[in-house]
N, C-alpha and C positions, 0 to 999 in steps of 0.2 A: 174707593181709592181716587185721590185727586188726579186730574189729568195733567200731563206734562205741560209746562208753560210754553208758549210759542217761542220760536228762535229769536234771539236778540238781534236788533238792528243797529247795535252800538258799534264802536270802533273795531271790536274784535271780529266782527263778521267779515267773511271773505268779500272782496270787492268784485263787482261785475266787470269782467274785461271788455265786454261789448260796449258798456257805457263809458268806460275809460277811453276806449278808442274813439267813440263818438265825440267825447269832450275834446280830445286832442285834435281831431279833424276840424271841429268848430273853432277851436282856438287858433289853429293855423290859418284858417280862412279869415277870421276877424283881425288877428294881429297883422297879417300881411296886407290886408286891404285897408284897415283903419288905423294901424299903428298901435302902440302900447297904450297910450293915454286914451285913445279913442275906442278902446275895447273894454267894456265893463264885464264883470263876472255875471251880472244879470243877462247881458246880451249873449255871452258865451253859453250859459245854461239854456237859454231859449233856443239858440242855434242848434245845440246838441240834443234838444228835446228831453232834458233832464231837469230835476228840481235843483235849486241852489244847495239844498242839504246834500244831495248826491254829489254835486260838483265839489263841495268842500270836504266831503268824505274821501275824495280821491286826491285833491290838491289843497294844501293848507291856505294858500293865498295866490294872488295873481302872478307874483314873481315866480313862484314855484311852477305854476302852469306855463308861464312864458318860457322858462328854461327848458322844461320838458318838451314843449312844442318845437323849439329850435332844434333840440337834440333829435327828436323824431323826424323832422324834416330832413336834416342832414343824413340820418341813417337810411332814410328812404331813397334819397337821391344819390347817396354815396354809401351803398351797403358794404358791410365789413368784408364780404367775399372779394371785393375789388382789391383788397390789401393783402390777400393771401397769394403767395407765389406758388401756383400749382406746378406739379411736375410736368416738364415738357413746355412750359410757358417761358418765353424770354422776358427779361426785365423791360425791354423796350415795348413789348406788347402790353405788359401790365401797366406801365406808365402811360401809354396811349389811352388805355381804358379809363384810368384815373383822371388823366388830363381832360378828356372829353366830358366826363361826368362833372368834374369840378367846374370847368368853364361854363357848362350849361346851367349849373346851379348859381354861381356867383353873378352871371350876367342875366339871369331871369328877371323879369320885371318885379316879381315879388321880392326877390333878394335885394335888388337895387333899392326898392322902396323901404325895406326894413333897415338896410344900411344907412339910408338917409335919416330915418327916425333915430337910430342909435347915435349917430353923430350929433344930431340936434339935442339929444338928451344927455350927452356925455358929461356936461358940467352939472346937470340937474340931479342925475341919479347914477353916480359912478358905480355903485354896487350892482345895478342892473346891467351896466355895460360889461362889467367883469363876468356876470352870470352868462350874458350873451356870448362872450368870447370863449368862456370855458365850455359851454354847451355845444357850440358850433365850431368855429375856427380851430380852437385848441384841440378838440377831439380829432379833427381831420389831420392836424399836424402830428399827433401821436400815432394815429393809424398809419400815416405815410412814413413816419420814422420807423415803425416796425417792418414795413415793406422793404425799406432801404436796408435795414439790418439783415433781413432774410437774404437780400441780394448780395450784401457784403459777404455773408457766410458761405454763399455758393460761388463766390468769385466773380459775380456779374457786375458788381460796382465796387468802387474804392472810395468810400466816403468815411473819413476819419471822424467826422462829427455828423451823424445821421440827422439830428434835429436841424442843424444849420442847412444841410442839404435839402431837407423837407421844406424849409422856409424859402430857400432859393427856388425850388420847383414851383411852389404856389405863387411866388412873386412873378415868375416868368409867365405862368399861365394867365394870371390876371392882366398883366401888361398895362399898356396905356389905354387900351380899349375899355377896360373896366372903369378907369377914372373918367373917361369921356362920358360913359353912361351915367355915372354917379352925378355929374354936374349938368347932365342934359345937353351935352355938346354934340352928341352924335346918336344915331339910331343903332339898334342891335345889329352886329355883323351878320351877313348871310351864312348859310351852312358851309359853303366852300371856303370862304375867308376864315371862318372859325376853325375848320378842320386844318387848313394850312398853318394857321397860327400855332395850334397844338403840336403839329408835326415839327415845326421849326423849334419849338421849345424843347421837345424831346431830343432833337439833334444837339442843341446847345448843352442840355443837361448831361447827355452821354459823353460829349467832348470833355466836360469838366470832371465827371465822376465815373465814366465807363472804363472797362477793361477790355482785353482781347477776347474774353469769353462772351458769347452772344447773350 
């Protein structure tokens, strides 16, 4: 009787999650340090310790890998649990947690560098710019919108347009400090200054959208 043929290594075979994670980690490092154009698929495969064949079996091209790397970075720094209003948690506490995490992400040297790259490429590759926004900032806004909806339903906030409120919140947190960092005008604020800024933003946000319910 003929022996069974070996398992196929074609597209239908389950992907190795450990290799996928290694690829994403390598992509995050290279994209953030070298920019999009400066990061080749060859370099990413070498950094991840996988073959190009394995790399392309997980991600069809560099744009798809870039989008997933941005998404993974945001989900790591701003996990979904931050946007779930737990029982007994006030909306002020929840917004403080989101505010601190968001500020740390957008003001990080890696994020600042990536934003500069995306601004420089805006006219060259608008499709990549849209992918970046959808994978990162837009996902944050959608998660924050859902947190605000939860708070509305519990009588903690009064935001008739939750998405607009989410945009206001993010704009407040970024503030002028983020723009100064983008253009190299100033250094990263220290911990105390950053914490005070987030607290001030929450006070302003609650004045605009808060209710008498804690």
